[in-house]
Residue, then its C-alpha position, 0 to 999 in steps of 0.5 A: m043115572f045121578i050117580s054116573f053123572l056125579c062120576v062122568g063130572f068128577c072124571l071130567t074134571m079130574q083130565m082138566m086138572l091134569k092137564l092144567a099142570l102137565r101144562l105149568m109143568r112143562s112150561s116151567v121147566k121150559r123157562k127156567a131149563g130150556a128143555d121141553i119136557n115131552t120130546v127130552s130123553p135121557l138116551d140123547v144127552v147120556g152118551k156125553s157123561l162124564i160122571p161115573a155112574m151107578f143103576g140100580h134096578g128092581e127085576d119084577d120091577s112093572f112101573i119101570d121096565i128093566q129093559h129102560s135102564v139096561k139101555l141106559h147103561a149101556a148108553y151111559n158115557s158112550a160118546a165122551a172124551y174117556s171112560v169113566y165108571k158105570n155099573l147096573v147093578r140088579f136086585k129081586g123085587d119090583h119098583n117099591h119092593p125092599r132092596p137087598a143089603f148088597f145092593y146099599s153093599s155096592v152103593c157104599c162100594f161106588f161111593y168108596q171106590q169114586l171119592k176115594l175114601d182109602q185116600v181121606l177117612i181114618g187120616g190118610n191110612p187106607a181104610d178098611k173095605q169092612q168098616l164102610l160095609q159097616c154102616g151105621s143101623l146096615n150092617l151088611s158085613g153079612e155078606t160074601a165077600d165075592q158077592v159084594d165086590r161082585a156086584n160094586g164093580f172092585v173085581n170086574t170093573p177097576w177103576s182108575t185114573e191113569n192115562m185119562p185127559h184131565l175136564q181141564d184138559l179138553p176142549p170147552a166144547e167136550r166139558q160135560 
């Protein structure tokens, strides 16, 4: 009886502490960012995003369903004035599972493409793609070129600024 009384008291105390913590966090976010964490939704705002994005998600994630990433990816940049690169990389594993080498290759290639590293590395000479895949202690060059290229958009989503308006050419309301 005494132990069950302690357990009930502990649970009630934890619930009160959690409610207090959430209330403090909500007021802090509201004060600093002007947003209410109980009503904000990323899906409501990602459509106007103008920054290239890469989404990665484990296919067996039981903490956050993969459909969350699928919906964000589909909505991302969908209502913007011009399109930007976006990619969704799916991999085996759950939320905390180690990421496969091809995912890290995809991240390296994403930065390579979007930061135009071939134009800024090695004194202005085009950088070797394989060199970027060998990031320090992560030897990612073991993946087949076709697998790496397909996963990160070198093949299926070429990125170009040709015929794209520049941010300064857009009306202020569309610059986000």
